[in-house]
N, C-alpha and C positions, 0 to 999 in steps of 0.2 A: 894153442889151437892154430892149425894151419888154415889158410884161406879156403882150402879145399873142403874142410869140415864145417865152415862157418855158414850158419843159416842165412845171414844177410848177404853173404857173397853169392849163395845160391839164388836168393830172391832177386838180387841185382841181375843175375844171368837169366833166370827162368821165371821170375814172378809175374803176377798179373799187374802190370804197371798202369797206374792212373795217368802218369806223366813221365816222360824221360827226355833227357838230352845226353850228349856224350859225357860220361863220367858220373851221372847222377840219375836216380830214379825215385819215384814216389809210389808207394803202395798203401792200400787201406790196412789199418791195424786190425789184426784178427780178434782182438779183445778191446774194442773201442771204449774210451772213457768219455766221449763226447759225441754229439750228433755227427760231426766231421772229425775224424781222427786219422790222419795220414802220417806215414813215416817217410822221411827222406833219407835215402841210403846212398852214400858215395861208393863208387867202384873201388876206390883205393881202400884197402883193408888196413885200418889202424884200430887199436882196441877201444879208444874212446877220445873224449875231448882233450884230455891231457896231452895227447899226441897230435893236436891240431897243427903244431909247428912242422909236421912232416909234409903238409900241403904247401906247395909254392903259393905265394901271395895271390897270384892271379886265379889259381884253382880254388883257394879259400873264398875269394870274392865271388866267383861263379857259383860256388855252393850256397852262399848266403843269398845271392840273387835268385837261385833256383828255389830255395825255401820260400822267399817272398812271392815269387811269381806263381808257385804252386798254390799258395794260400789264396792269392787273388783269383786264379783260374778256378778254384773250388768255390768261388763266390763269397769268400770270407772277407769281411771288412774289419771285424774285431775278432781277435784270436790270440791264442797263446802258443809260443814256441818253447819247447822244453828239451833240454839235453840232460840226461841223468849221467853223473860222473862218478863211477865206482859202485861197487856192490852195496855199500852203506846208503847210497842215494837211490837205490832201486834199479840200478843197471843190471840186467840179466843176460843180455846179448852183448858180447864184447867186440863190437864193430861199431864205430862211430855212427850215430844216427840221430835225427832230429824228429821230434813229435810236433805235429801241427794240430792243434785242437781248437775247434770252434763250433758255434751253434749252441744248442741246448746242453748245458753242463753245470754241475755243481762244483765250482772251482775249489771250494774248501776241502771237498772229499777226494780230490783227484790224486792219484799216485800212478804214474806211468811206469812202464817197464821197458 
């Protein structure tokens, strides 16, 4: 899939962003599994976590800082950060993204996409 056809590339460019900095955005998940369920999407199109090495070290650190800062700004103290890696783990959109889940949730029943 080219980045032109990628849903998350479009969300990066045109989505309703909860938070954004250069290179990263956060949006609300359209099928939330928790009271707060945000997706962090990098601008850089890589299929998934296996390709994290394509991010220069500084950019990878900024991405993780953005995930933590987004959770904090959403008012979350206790939360889960999830990355599904591959189809067998539930990944359905092949553009690296992070789920931030917090608030009221049944952790045992959760399966994110």
